[in-house]
A tleap script that builds the chain and sets N, CA, C and O, in Angstrom:
source leaprc.protein.ff14SB
mol = sequence {
  NMET ARG GLY GLU THR PRO THR TRP ASP MET
  ALA SER PRO TRP ALA ARG THR ILE SER ALA
  LYS THR ALA ASP GLY ALA SER VAL ALA ARG
  VAL ARG ILE VAL ASP ASN PRO PRO THR GLU
  GLY GLN ARG TYR LEU LEU ALA HIE ALA GLU
  HIE ASN ALA GLN LEU GLY GLU GLU VAL ARG
  ASN MET TRP ARG GLU ASP ALA GLU ARG HIE
  ASN LEU PRO ASP LYS ASP PHE PHE TRP ILE
  PHE ASP SER HIE ILE VAL ALA LEU CYS LEU
  TRP ASP GLY ALA GLU ASP LEU THR GLY VAL
  GLU LEU ILE SER GLU PRO ALA GLN VAL ASN
  GLN TYR LYS ARG TRP ARG ASP ALA ALA MET
  HIE TYR ALA GLY PRO TYR PRO GLU PHE VAL
  THR ARG MET THR ALA GLY CGLU
}
set mol.1.N position { -20.837 -1.156 21.439 }
set mol.1.CA position { -22.110 -0.375 21.605 }
set mol.1.C position { -22.366 0.251 22.841 }
set mol.1.O position { -23.050 1.271 22.925 }
set mol.2.N position { -21.756 -0.415 23.970 }
set mol.2.CA position { -21.973 0.364 25.294 }
set mol.2.C position { -20.914 1.540 25.603 }
set mol.2.O position { -20.944 2.248 26.609 }
set mol.3.N position { -19.891 1.628 24.466 }
set mol.3.CA position { -19.118 2.554 24.587 }
set mol.3.C position { -17.886 2.160 25.449 }
set mol.3.O position { -17.217 3.014 26.031 }
set mol.4.N position { -17.664 1.063 25.495 }
set mol.4.CA position { -16.433 0.472 26.361 }
set mol.4.C position { -15.288 0.141 25.249 }
set mol.4.O position { -15.578 -0.095 24.076 }
set mol.5.N position { -14.226 0.149 25.648 }
set mol.5.CA position { -12.888 -0.169 25.000 }
set mol.5.C position { -12.915 -1.749 24.939 }
set mol.5.O position { -12.656 -2.263 26.027 }
set mol.6.N position { -13.134 -2.507 24.055 }
set mol.6.CA position { -12.897 -3.893 23.753 }
set mol.6.C position { -11.604 -4.236 24.344 }
set mol.6.O position { -10.617 -3.503 24.267 }
set mol.7.N position { -11.635 -5.430 24.971 }
set mol.7.CA position { -10.300 -6.167 25.346 }
set mol.7.C position { -9.757 -7.397 24.807 }
set mol.7.O position { -10.645 -8.207 24.540 }
set mol.8.N position { -8.954 -7.668 24.640 }
set mol.8.CA position { -8.435 -8.857 23.848 }
set mol.8.C position { -7.415 -9.764 24.441 }
set mol.8.O position { -6.394 -9.177 24.798 }
set mol.9.N position { -7.441 -11.133 24.647 }
set mol.9.CA position { -6.694 -11.824 25.270 }
set mol.9.C position { -5.604 -12.025 24.326 }
set mol.9.O position { -5.650 -12.697 23.296 }
set mol.10.N position { -4.442 -11.251 24.875 }
set mol.10.CA position { -3.043 -11.267 23.909 }
set mol.10.C position { -2.307 -12.786 24.148 }
set mol.10.O position { -1.337 -13.136 23.476 }
set mol.11.N position { -2.867 -13.564 25.122 }
set mol.11.CA position { -2.348 -14.834 25.154 }
set mol.11.C position { -3.257 -15.922 24.616 }
set mol.11.O position { -3.015 -17.082 24.950 }
set mol.12.N position { -4.295 -15.654 23.803 }
set mol.12.CA position { -5.158 -16.477 23.311 }
set mol.12.C position { -4.195 -17.418 22.077 }
set mol.12.O position { -3.111 -17.083 21.600 }
set mol.13.N position { -5.087 -18.805 21.742 }
set mol.13.CA position { -4.334 -19.453 20.903 }
set mol.13.C position { -3.841 -18.841 19.369 }
set mol.13.O position { -2.843 -19.100 18.696 }
set mol.14.N position { -5.015 -17.898 19.121 }
set mol.14.CA position { -4.725 -17.117 17.928 }
set mol.14.C position { -3.442 -15.995 18.009 }
set mol.14.O position { -2.546 -15.801 17.188 }
set mol.15.N position { -3.676 -15.407 19.174 }
set mol.15.CA position { -2.575 -14.062 19.318 }
set mol.15.C position { -1.320 -14.916 19.446 }
set mol.15.O position { -0.450 -14.485 18.689 }
set mol.16.N position { -0.894 -16.073 20.207 }
set mol.16.CA position { 0.343 -16.832 20.326 }
set mol.16.C position { 0.606 -17.269 18.922 }
set mol.16.O position { 1.762 -17.092 18.538 }
set mol.17.N position { -0.192 -17.776 18.125 }
set mol.17.CA position { 0.152 -18.368 16.781 }
set mol.17.C position { 0.643 -17.160 16.034 }
set mol.17.O position { 1.831 -17.087 15.720 }
set mol.18.N position { -0.194 -16.231 15.740 }
set mol.18.CA position { 0.343 -15.106 14.791 }
set mol.18.C position { 1.521 -14.181 15.294 }
set mol.18.O position { 2.328 -13.610 14.560 }
set mol.19.N position { 1.480 -14.135 16.597 }
set mol.19.CA position { 2.651 -13.606 17.397 }
set mol.19.C position { 4.111 -14.344 16.913 }
set mol.19.O position { 5.048 -13.723 16.411 }
set mol.20.N position { 4.094 -15.707 17.160 }
set mol.20.CA position { 5.099 -16.525 16.774 }
set mol.20.C position { 5.476 -16.543 15.401 }
set mol.20.O position { 6.668 -16.548 15.092 }
set mol.21.N position { 4.452 -16.553 14.440 }
set mol.21.CA position { 4.644 -16.367 13.087 }
set mol.21.C position { 5.614 -15.187 12.707 }
set mol.21.O position { 6.703 -15.312 12.146 }
set mol.22.N position { 5.064 -14.108 13.087 }
set mol.22.CA position { 5.467 -12.838 12.584 }
set mol.22.C position { 6.923 -12.591 13.474 }
set mol.22.O position { 7.765 -11.810 13.033 }
set mol.23.N position { 7.102 -13.204 14.544 }
set mol.23.CA position { 8.432 -13.136 15.171 }
set mol.23.C position { 9.439 -13.934 14.332 }
set mol.23.O position { 10.626 -13.609 14.335 }
set mol.24.N position { 8.937 -15.091 13.532 }
set mol.24.CA position { 9.808 -15.893 12.868 }
set mol.24.C position { 9.982 -15.389 11.381 }
set mol.24.O position { 10.602 -16.032 10.535 }
set mol.25.N position { 9.417 -14.263 11.167 }
set mol.25.CA position { 9.481 -13.446 9.869 }
set mol.25.C position { 8.411 -13.458 8.823 }
set mol.25.O position { 8.376 -12.781 7.795 }
set mol.26.N position { 7.461 -14.424 9.293 }
set mol.26.CA position { 6.229 -14.617 8.402 }
set mol.26.C position { 5.688 -13.283 8.178 }
set mol.26.O position { 6.058 -12.394 8.945 }
set mol.27.N position { 4.761 -12.972 7.118 }
set mol.27.CA position { 4.073 -11.749 6.917 }
set mol.27.C position { 2.754 -12.010 7.093 }
set mol.27.O position { 2.207 -12.972 6.554 }
set mol.28.N position { 2.238 -11.299 7.744 }
set mol.28.CA position { 0.590 -11.518 8.063 }
set mol.28.C position { -0.046 -10.093 7.772 }
set mol.28.O position { 0.305 -9.154 8.486 }
set mol.29.N position { -0.783 -9.933 6.957 }
set mol.29.CA position { -1.219 -8.638 6.565 }
set mol.29.C position { -2.593 -8.821 6.067 }
set mol.29.O position { -2.957 -9.855 5.505 }
set mol.30.N position { -3.444 -7.675 6.306 }
set mol.30.CA position { -4.624 -7.813 5.780 }
set mol.30.C position { -5.460 -6.261 5.445 }
set mol.30.O position { -5.138 -5.163 5.900 }
set mol.31.N position { -6.551 -6.551 4.562 }
set mol.31.CA position { -7.013 -5.264 4.262 }
set mol.31.C position { -8.585 -5.443 4.540 }
set mol.31.O position { -9.295 -6.342 4.090 }
set mol.32.N position { -8.991 -4.334 5.426 }
set mol.32.CA position { -10.446 -4.421 5.687 }
set mol.32.C position { -11.191 -3.492 4.899 }
set mol.32.O position { -10.931 -2.294 5.011 }
set mol.33.N position { -12.090 -3.886 4.109 }
set mol.33.CA position { -13.062 -2.998 3.458 }
set mol.33.C position { -14.149 -2.567 4.466 }
set mol.33.O position { -14.757 -3.308 5.238 }
set mol.34.N position { -14.273 -1.297 4.323 }
set mol.34.CA position { -15.299 -0.657 5.406 }
set mol.34.C position { -16.482 0.221 4.828 }
set mol.34.O position { -16.232 1.140 4.048 }
set mol.35.N position { -17.639 -0.046 5.182 }
set mol.35.CA position { -18.783 0.721 4.759 }
set mol.35.C position { -18.788 1.896 5.528 }
set mol.35.O position { -18.316 2.032 6.657 }
set mol.36.N position { -19.472 2.907 4.689 }
set mol.36.CA position { -19.602 4.256 5.320 }
set mol.36.C position { -20.856 4.641 5.541 }
set mol.36.O position { -21.395 4.847 4.455 }
set mol.37.N position { -21.561 4.831 6.418 }
set mol.37.CA position { -20.723 4.581 7.849 }
set mol.37.C position { -20.485 3.074 8.084 }
set mol.37.O position { -21.234 2.244 7.569 }
set mol.38.N position { -19.340 2.686 8.939 }
set mol.38.CA position { -19.158 1.364 9.305 }
set mol.38.C position { -20.264 0.684 10.082 }
set mol.38.O position { -20.922 1.237 10.964 }
set mol.39.N position { -20.416 -0.623 9.656 }
set mol.39.CA position { -21.108 -1.508 10.529 }
set mol.39.C position { -20.805 -1.418 11.767 }
set mol.39.O position { -19.837 -0.748 12.127 }
set mol.40.N position { -21.697 -2.175 12.747 }
set mol.40.CA position { -21.306 -2.463 13.977 }
set mol.40.C position { -20.118 -3.361 14.039 }
set mol.40.O position { -19.120 -3.078 14.703 }
set mol.41.N position { -20.242 -4.426 13.348 }
set mol.41.CA position { -18.878 -5.429 13.321 }
set mol.41.C position { -17.800 -4.879 12.580 }
set mol.41.O position { -16.693 -5.385 12.763 }
set mol.42.N position { -17.913 -3.922 11.763 }
set mol.42.CA position { -16.742 -3.295 11.229 }
set mol.42.C position { -16.104 -2.432 12.204 }
set mol.42.O position { -14.881 -2.473 12.340 }
set mol.43.N position { -16.857 -1.625 12.920 }
set mol.43.CA position { -16.320 -0.728 14.384 }
set mol.43.C position { -15.772 -1.676 15.293 }
set mol.43.O position { -14.745 -1.331 15.878 }
set mol.44.N position { -16.250 -2.807 15.532 }
set mol.44.CA position { -15.722 -3.858 16.409 }
set mol.44.C position { -14.339 -4.230 15.757 }
set mol.44.O position { -13.346 -4.153 16.482 }
set mol.45.N position { -14.213 -4.572 14.625 }
set mol.45.CA position { -12.855 -5.096 14.006 }
set mol.45.C position { -11.774 -3.945 14.023 }
set mol.45.O position { -10.589 -4.168 14.270 }
set mol.46.N position { -12.310 -2.631 13.724 }
set mol.46.CA position { -11.611 -1.584 13.624 }
set mol.46.C position { -10.822 -1.169 15.210 }
set mol.46.O position { -9.710 -0.658 15.346 }
set mol.47.N position { -11.703 -1.536 16.201 }
set mol.47.CA position { -11.486 -1.434 17.581 }
set mol.47.C position { -10.171 -2.420 18.075 }
set mol.47.O position { -9.470 -2.187 19.060 }
set mol.48.N position { -10.031 -3.460 17.236 }
set mol.48.CA position { -8.958 -4.598 17.588 }
set mol.48.C position { -7.641 -4.384 16.806 }
set mol.48.O position { -6.572 -4.912 17.113 }
set mol.49.N position { -7.831 -3.584 15.802 }
set mol.49.CA position { -6.472 -3.326 15.027 }
set mol.49.C position { -5.344 -3.181 15.555 }
set mol.49.O position { -4.339 -3.787 15.183 }
set mol.50.N position { -5.394 -2.196 16.667 }
set mol.50.CA position { -4.153 -2.002 17.578 }
set mol.50.C position { -3.629 -3.275 17.878 }
set mol.50.O position { -2.448 -3.537 17.650 }
set mol.51.N position { -4.508 -4.185 18.431 }
set mol.51.CA position { -3.813 -5.561 19.026 }
set mol.51.C position { -3.504 -6.418 17.939 }
set mol.51.O position { -2.715 -7.313 18.243 }
set mol.52.N position { -3.957 -6.409 16.570 }
set mol.52.CA position { -3.657 -6.818 15.551 }
set mol.52.C position { -1.916 -6.462 15.266 }
set mol.52.O position { -1.055 -7.318 15.061 }
set mol.53.N position { -1.740 -5.244 15.311 }
set mol.53.CA position { -0.600 -4.799 15.202 }
set mol.53.C position { 0.547 -5.226 16.075 }
set mol.53.O position { 1.691 -5.467 15.687 }
set mol.54.N position { 0.022 -5.297 17.490 }
set mol.54.CA position { 0.856 -5.744 18.641 }
set mol.54.C position { 1.309 -7.037 18.287 }
set mol.54.O position { 2.368 -7.432 18.776 }
set mol.55.N position { 0.686 -7.735 17.532 }
set mol.55.CA position { 1.092 -9.214 17.176 }
set mol.55.C position { 2.130 -9.359 16.017 }
set mol.55.O position { 2.730 -10.407 15.775 }
set mol.56.N position { 2.298 -8.003 15.220 }
set mol.56.CA position { 2.913 -8.119 14.002 }
set mol.56.C position { 2.481 -8.102 12.992 }
set mol.56.O position { 3.210 -8.207 12.006 }
set mol.57.N position { 1.030 -7.950 12.885 }
set mol.57.CA position { 0.163 -7.895 11.676 }
set mol.57.C position { 0.044 -6.552 11.071 }
set mol.57.O position { -0.143 -5.551 11.762 }
set mol.58.N position { 0.153 -6.525 9.774 }
set mol.58.CA position { 0.011 -5.102 9.137 }
set mol.58.C position { -1.717 -5.005 8.771 }
set mol.58.O position { -2.237 -5.758 7.948 }
set mol.59.N position { -2.325 -4.166 9.377 }
set mol.59.CA position { -3.890 -4.133 9.012 }
set mol.59.C position { -3.966 -2.812 8.282 }
set mol.59.O position { -3.561 -1.733 8.715 }
set mol.60.N position { -4.536 -3.042 7.120 }
set mol.60.CA position { -5.068 -1.650 6.381 }
set mol.60.C position { -6.404 -1.531 6.090 }
set mol.60.O position { -7.175 -2.491 6.083 }
set mol.61.N position { -6.736 -0.312 5.831 }
set mol.61.CA position { -8.055 -0.104 5.714 }
set mol.61.C position { -8.718 0.582 4.518 }
set mol.61.O position { -8.068 1.561 4.151 }
set mol.62.N position { -9.796 0.358 3.822 }
set mol.62.CA position { -10.211 0.951 2.612 }
set mol.62.C position { -11.690 0.921 2.706 }
set mol.62.O position { -12.271 -0.114 3.031 }
set mol.63.N position { -12.409 2.181 2.393 }
set mol.63.CA position { -13.492 2.413 2.426 }
set mol.63.C position { -14.129 1.804 0.843 }
set mol.63.O position { -13.667 1.940 -0.290 }
set mol.64.N position { -15.342 1.111 1.318 }
set mol.64.CA position { -15.800 0.239 0.083 }
set mol.64.C position { -15.918 1.030 -1.180 }
set mol.64.O position { -15.524 0.467 -2.202 }
set mol.65.N position { -16.341 2.102 -1.269 }
set mol.65.CA position { -16.815 3.002 -2.359 }
set mol.65.C position { -15.164 3.092 -3.101 }
set mol.65.O position { -15.062 3.191 -4.324 }
set mol.66.N position { -14.077 3.049 -2.304 }
set mol.66.CA position { -12.719 3.369 -2.919 }
set mol.66.C position { -12.371 1.909 -3.470 }
set mol.66.O position { -11.710 1.846 -4.506 }
set mol.67.N position { -12.770 0.754 -2.848 }
set mol.67.CA position { -12.682 -0.518 -3.459 }
set mol.67.C position { -13.439 -0.710 -4.702 }
set mol.67.O position { -12.987 -1.472 -5.557 }
set mol.68.N position { -14.433 -0.155 -4.866 }
set mol.68.CA position { -15.319 -0.286 -6.044 }
set mol.68.C position { -14.567 0.749 -7.179 }
set mol.68.O position { -14.498 0.404 -8.359 }
set mol.69.N position { -14.164 1.695 -6.835 }
set mol.69.CA position { -13.536 2.648 -7.738 }
set mol.69.C position { -12.267 2.122 -8.276 }
set mol.69.O position { -11.853 2.481 -9.378 }
set mol.70.N position { -11.683 1.340 -7.578 }
set mol.70.CA position { -10.386 0.580 -7.962 }
set mol.70.C position { -10.511 -0.658 -8.687 }
set mol.70.O position { -9.558 -1.296 -9.136 }
set mol.71.N position { -12.022 -1.046 -8.807 }
set mol.71.CA position { -12.369 -2.128 -9.335 }
set mol.71.C position { -11.898 -3.714 -8.686 }
set mol.71.O position { -11.644 -4.760 -9.284 }
set mol.72.N position { -11.906 -3.424 -7.370 }
set mol.72.CA position { -11.669 -4.614 -6.419 }
set mol.72.C position { -12.698 -5.435 -6.209 }
set mol.72.O position { -13.639 -4.797 -5.738 }
set mol.73.N position { -12.966 -6.702 -6.365 }
set mol.73.CA position { -13.969 -7.382 -6.281 }
set mol.73.C position { -14.922 -7.465 -4.845 }
set mol.73.O position { -14.390 -7.376 -3.738 }
set mol.74.N position { -16.111 -7.612 -4.989 }
set mol.74.CA position { -17.136 -7.958 -3.843 }
set mol.74.C position { -16.578 -8.930 -2.886 }
set mol.74.O position { -16.838 -8.904 -1.683 }
set mol.75.N position { -15.819 -9.770 -3.444 }
set mol.75.CA position { -15.274 -10.922 -2.489 }
set mol.75.C position { -14.121 -10.473 -1.706 }
set mol.75.O position { -13.018 -10.756 -2.174 }
set mol.76.N position { -14.168 -9.829 -0.605 }
set mol.76.CA position { -13.413 -9.125 0.314 }
set mol.76.C position { -12.999 -9.916 1.156 }
set mol.76.O position { -12.172 -9.330 1.855 }
set mol.77.N position { -13.186 -11.326 1.579 }
set mol.77.CA position { -12.910 -11.736 2.622 }
set mol.77.C position { -12.323 -13.283 2.176 }
set mol.77.O position { -12.875 -14.345 1.890 }
set mol.78.N position { -11.057 -12.876 2.264 }
set mol.78.CA position { -10.189 -14.332 1.588 }
set mol.78.C position { -8.656 -14.197 2.410 }
set mol.78.O position { -8.180 -13.196 2.946 }
set mol.79.N position { -8.243 -15.187 2.329 }
set mol.79.CA position { -6.665 -15.429 2.932 }
set mol.79.C position { -5.739 -15.951 2.053 }
set mol.79.O position { -6.169 -16.938 1.454 }
set mol.80.N position { -4.668 -15.639 1.786 }
set mol.80.CA position { -3.643 -16.317 0.892 }
set mol.80.C position { -2.720 -16.704 1.825 }
set mol.80.O position { -2.329 -15.993 2.751 }
set mol.81.N position { -2.246 -18.207 1.511 }
set mol.81.CA position { -1.431 -18.878 2.364 }
set mol.81.C position { -0.466 -19.552 1.645 }
set mol.81.O position { -0.764 -20.337 0.746 }
set mol.82.N position { 0.991 -19.235 2.065 }
set mol.82.CA position { 2.189 -19.560 1.480 }
set mol.82.C position { 2.220 -19.366 -0.096 }
set mol.82.O position { 2.818 -20.128 -0.856 }
set mol.83.N position { 1.424 -18.133 -0.530 }
set mol.83.CA position { 1.320 -17.542 -2.029 }
set mol.83.C position { 0.845 -18.549 -2.798 }
set mol.83.O position { 0.974 -18.284 -3.994 }
set mol.84.N position { 0.180 -19.950 -2.512 }
set mol.84.CA position { -0.548 -20.617 -3.536 }
set mol.84.C position { -1.744 -21.440 -2.966 }
set mol.84.O position { -2.151 -22.503 -3.433 }
set mol.85.N position { -2.176 -20.866 -2.025 }
set mol.85.CA position { -3.705 -21.414 -1.807 }
set mol.85.C position { -4.430 -20.297 -1.183 }
set mol.85.O position { -3.887 -19.562 -0.358 }
set mol.86.N position { -5.790 -20.144 -1.608 }
set mol.86.CA position { -6.636 -19.199 -1.348 }
set mol.86.C position { -7.646 -19.746 -0.436 }
set mol.86.O position { -8.084 -20.887 -0.581 }
set mol.87.N position { -7.999 -19.010 0.438 }
set mol.87.CA position { -9.212 -19.684 1.383 }
set mol.87.C position { -10.377 -18.385 1.336 }
set mol.87.O position { -10.340 -17.320 1.951 }
set mol.88.N position { -11.299 -18.841 0.474 }
set mol.88.CA position { -12.521 -17.829 0.365 }
set mol.88.C position { -13.570 -17.917 1.345 }
set mol.88.O position { -14.329 -18.885 1.308 }
set mol.89.N position { -13.695 -17.076 2.163 }
set mol.89.CA position { -14.894 -17.230 3.031 }
set mol.89.C position { -16.039 -17.097 2.578 }
set mol.89.O position { -16.251 -16.099 1.890 }
set mol.90.N position { -16.993 -17.934 2.788 }
set mol.90.CA position { -18.296 -18.073 2.267 }
set mol.90.C position { -19.316 -17.601 3.364 }
set mol.90.O position { -19.278 -18.087 4.494 }
set mol.91.N position { -20.281 -16.589 2.982 }
set mol.91.CA position { -21.109 -16.099 3.906 }
set mol.91.C position { -22.707 -16.140 3.587 }
set mol.91.O position { -23.021 -16.141 2.397 }
set mol.92.N position { -23.580 -16.169 4.421 }
set mol.92.CA position { -24.794 -16.255 4.075 }
set mol.92.C position { -25.574 -14.671 4.222 }
set mol.92.O position { -24.988 -13.738 4.772 }
set mol.93.N position { -26.539 -14.578 3.824 }
set mol.93.CA position { -27.175 -13.207 3.988 }
set mol.93.C position { -27.513 -12.420 5.479 }
set mol.93.O position { -28.151 -11.372 5.582 }
set mol.94.N position { -26.966 -13.138 6.503 }
set mol.94.CA position { -27.289 -12.609 7.581 }
set mol.94.C position { -25.778 -12.517 7.904 }
set mol.94.O position { -25.481 -12.459 9.097 }
set mol.95.N position { -24.764 -12.496 6.957 }
set mol.95.CA position { -23.195 -12.442 7.232 }
set mol.95.C position { -22.864 -13.233 8.271 }
set mol.95.O position { -22.130 -12.816 9.168 }
set mol.96.N position { -23.388 -14.505 8.261 }
set mol.96.CA position { -22.836 -15.686 9.227 }
set mol.96.C position { -21.718 -16.434 8.319 }
set mol.96.O position { -22.059 -16.621 7.151 }
set mol.97.N position { -20.577 -16.834 8.653 }
set mol.97.CA position { -19.760 -17.671 7.781 }
set mol.97.C position { -20.543 -19.043 7.611 }
set mol.97.O position { -21.211 -19.421 8.573 }
set mol.98.N position { -20.511 -19.768 6.529 }
set mol.98.CA position { -21.111 -20.862 6.262 }
set mol.98.C position { -20.005 -21.775 5.624 }
set mol.98.O position { -20.427 -22.883 5.295 }
set mol.99.N position { -18.916 -21.581 5.426 }
set mol.99.CA position { -18.005 -22.544 4.837 }
set mol.99.C position { -16.739 -21.836 4.243 }
set mol.99.O position { -16.805 -20.607 4.288 }
set mol.100.N position { -15.720 -22.306 3.753 }
set mol.100.CA position { -14.590 -22.000 3.077 }
set mol.100.C position { -14.257 -22.868 1.963 }
set mol.100.O position { -14.171 -24.095 2.014 }
set mol.101.N position { -14.030 -21.929 0.687 }
set mol.101.CA position { -13.593 -22.626 -0.527 }
set mol.101.C position { -12.126 -22.493 -0.601 }
set mol.101.O position { -11.547 -21.409 -0.521 }
set mol.102.N position { -11.577 -23.568 -0.748 }
set mol.102.CA position { -10.045 -23.495 -1.133 }
set mol.102.C position { -9.842 -23.711 -2.594 }
set mol.102.O position { -10.339 -24.583 -3.307 }
set mol.103.N position { -8.820 -22.520 -2.976 }
set mol.103.CA position { -8.608 -22.461 -4.128 }
set mol.103.C position { -7.143 -22.676 -4.607 }
set mol.103.O position { -6.317 -22.003 -3.989 }
set mol.104.N position { -6.694 -23.434 -5.527 }
set mol.104.CA position { -5.410 -23.843 -5.463 }
set mol.104.C position { -4.795 -23.858 -6.842 }
set mol.104.O position { -3.589 -24.060 -6.985 }
set mol.105.N position { -5.650 -23.635 -7.905 }
set mol.105.CA position { -5.459 -23.359 -9.323 }
set mol.105.C position { -4.624 -22.065 -9.544 }
set mol.105.O position { -5.088 -20.977 -9.204 }
set mol.106.N position { -3.352 -22.180 -10.132 }
set mol.106.CA position { -2.406 -21.068 -10.023 }
set mol.106.C position { -2.942 -19.925 -10.825 }
set mol.106.O position { -2.644 -18.799 -10.428 }
set mol.107.N position { -3.738 -20.049 -11.966 }
set mol.107.CA position { -4.212 -18.398 -12.423 }
set mol.107.C position { -5.234 -17.945 -11.439 }
set mol.107.O position { -5.255 -16.718 -11.348 }
set mol.108.N position { -6.133 -18.597 -10.634 }
set mol.108.CA position { -6.950 -18.118 -9.899 }
set mol.108.C position { -6.243 -17.515 -8.733 }
set mol.108.O position { -6.490 -16.360 -8.385 }
set mol.109.N position { -5.364 -18.270 -8.115 }
set mol.109.CA position { -4.576 -17.737 -7.101 }
set mol.109.C position { -3.840 -16.447 -7.632 }
set mol.109.O position { -3.766 -15.422 -6.954 }
set mol.110.N position { -3.402 -16.551 -8.657 }
set mol.110.CA position { -2.531 -15.137 -8.946 }
set mol.110.C position { -3.608 -13.818 -9.028 }
set mol.110.O position { -3.342 -12.636 -8.810 }
set mol.111.N position { -4.820 -14.376 -9.389 }
set mol.111.CA position { -5.801 -13.074 -9.494 }
set mol.111.C position { -6.089 -12.603 -8.263 }
set mol.111.O position { -6.220 -11.389 -8.107 }
set mol.112.N position { -6.236 -13.515 -7.168 }
set mol.112.CA position { -6.503 -12.953 -5.757 }
set mol.112.C position { -5.184 -12.249 -5.462 }
set mol.112.O position { -5.304 -11.172 -4.877 }
set mol.113.N position { -3.828 -12.691 -5.784 }
set mol.113.CA position { -2.856 -12.058 -5.271 }
set mol.113.C position { -2.862 -10.562 -5.980 }
set mol.113.O position { -2.661 -9.570 -5.280 }
set mol.114.N position { -3.063 -10.468 -7.162 }
set mol.114.CA position { -3.198 -9.019 -7.782 }
set mol.114.C position { -4.203 -8.210 -7.267 }
set mol.114.O position { -3.978 -7.001 -7.237 }
set mol.115.N position { -5.554 -8.742 -6.744 }
set mol.115.CA position { -6.283 -8.198 -5.792 }
set mol.115.C position { -5.822 -7.739 -4.467 }
set mol.115.O position { -6.180 -6.657 -4.001 }
set mol.116.N position { -4.978 -8.609 -3.816 }
set mol.116.CA position { -4.710 -8.261 -2.816 }
set mol.116.C position { -3.606 -7.224 -2.557 }
set mol.116.O position { -3.577 -6.495 -1.566 }
set mol.117.N position { -2.564 -7.235 -3.699 }
set mol.117.CA position { -1.579 -6.022 -3.983 }
set mol.117.C position { -2.455 -4.781 -4.296 }
set mol.117.O position { -2.202 -3.747 -3.677 }
set mol.118.N position { -3.214 -4.790 -4.981 }
set mol.118.CA position { -4.013 -3.449 -5.178 }
set mol.118.C position { -4.392 -2.823 -4.080 }
set mol.118.O position { -4.098 -1.651 -3.842 }
set mol.119.N position { -5.192 -3.687 -3.202 }
set mol.119.CA position { -5.780 -3.305 -1.997 }
set mol.119.C position { -4.828 -2.777 -0.888 }
set mol.119.O position { -5.111 -1.849 -0.131 }
set mol.120.N position { -3.621 -3.507 -0.884 }
set mol.120.CA position { -2.653 -2.944 0.015 }
set mol.120.C position { -2.184 -1.719 -0.432 }
set mol.120.O position { -1.817 -0.916 0.426 }
set mol.121.N position { -2.114 -1.381 -1.729 }
set mol.121.CA position { -1.451 -0.199 -2.302 }
set mol.121.C position { -2.347 0.803 -1.821 }
set mol.121.O position { -2.038 1.661 -0.995 }
set mol.122.N position { -3.697 0.644 -2.471 }
set mol.122.CA position { -4.776 1.688 -2.005 }
set mol.122.C position { -5.206 2.016 -0.566 }
set mol.122.O position { -5.578 3.110 -0.141 }
set mol.123.N position { -5.087 0.868 0.094 }
set mol.123.CA position { -5.722 0.994 1.596 }
set mol.123.C position { -4.638 1.833 2.515 }
set mol.123.O position { -3.429 1.826 2.284 }
set mol.124.N position { -5.212 2.499 3.505 }
set mol.124.CA position { -4.713 3.087 4.558 }
set mol.124.C position { -4.164 2.464 5.699 }
set mol.124.O position { -4.936 1.690 6.264 }
set mol.125.N position { -2.778 2.621 6.305 }
set mol.125.CA position { -2.750 2.282 7.730 }
set mol.125.C position { -3.646 2.651 8.613 }
set mol.125.O position { -4.160 3.768 8.664 }
set mol.126.N position { -3.922 1.501 9.520 }
set mol.126.CA position { -5.041 1.662 10.655 }
set mol.126.C position { -5.015 3.022 11.197 }
set mol.126.O position { -6.077 3.636 11.094 }
set mol.127.N position { -4.028 3.629 11.754 }
set mol.127.CA position { -3.972 5.041 12.437 }
set mol.127.C position { -4.309 5.898 11.631 }
set mol.127.O position { -5.225 6.645 11.975 }
set mol.128.N position { -3.789 6.049 10.512 }
set mol.128.CA position { -4.372 7.103 9.315 }
set mol.128.C position { -5.673 7.103 8.912 }
set mol.128.O position { -6.239 8.162 8.640 }
set mol.129.N position { -6.305 5.879 8.827 }
set mol.129.CA position { -7.722 5.665 8.541 }
set mol.129.C position { -8.461 6.215 9.482 }
set mol.129.O position { -9.149 7.187 9.167 }
set mol.130.N position { -8.485 5.701 10.892 }
set mol.130.CA position { -9.321 6.022 11.994 }
set mol.130.C position { -9.232 7.679 12.120 }
set mol.130.O position { -10.226 8.383 12.298 }
set mol.131.N position { -7.969 8.146 12.006 }
set mol.131.CA position { -7.963 9.577 12.011 }
set mol.131.C position { -8.782 10.410 11.178 }
set mol.131.O position { -9.504 11.337 11.547 }
set mol.132.N position { -8.550 9.879 9.744 }
set mol.132.CA position { -9.640 10.466 8.972 }
set mol.132.C position { -11.019 10.093 9.136 }
set mol.132.O position { -11.860 10.923 8.792 }
set mol.133.N position { -11.396 8.995 9.599 }
set mol.133.CA position { -12.872 8.664 9.810 }
set mol.133.C position { -13.253 9.380 10.760 }
set mol.133.O position { -14.310 9.959 10.508 }
set mol.134.N position { -12.727 9.634 11.999 }
set mol.134.CA position { -13.216 10.409 13.088 }
set mol.134.C position { -13.207 11.744 12.727 }
set mol.134.O position { -13.863 12.501 13.443 }
set mol.135.N position { -12.540 12.263 11.665 }
set mol.135.CA position { -12.476 13.653 11.372 }
set mol.135.C position { -13.383 13.882 10.476 }
set mol.135.O position { -13.368 14.979 9.917 }
set mol.136.N position { -14.406 12.886 10.120 }
set mol.136.CA position { -15.488 13.058 8.908 }
set mol.136.C position { -15.200 13.102 7.729 }
set mol.136.O position { -16.119 13.520 7.026 }
set mol.137.N position { -13.910 12.729 6.999 }
set mol.137.CA position { -13.363 12.870 5.699 }
set mol.137.C position { -13.849 11.811 4.928 }
set mol.137.O position { -13.518 11.704 3.747 }
savepdb mol mol.pdb
quit
């Protein structure tokens, strides 16, 4: 908000963990669903995508209206661990994290994997997304 480029501690526990995982061959990827125009929080996360990439993460982005057009769910904040556990983040009306629901039932996990795969397919890599966003497309 002050027009400053955010900094990130590349030696933080998160950074060290993700960097070690990706160096060992683990895949860490995410799709961020972005409102048009992006919220302050979304702009903050977009500003950090380059740091995520430095850790070996693949960060892709998609406009919310594109996610809706491709019939992706409104539940756009979940993690899939080891292909068999979904951690669905629960938020309140003020966008504060209130908890996590763990899902391990195979049919439900498979549905989340299908949503993830579709989102990864339709979402754009961070550099392309930001270029289009700043060009006003």
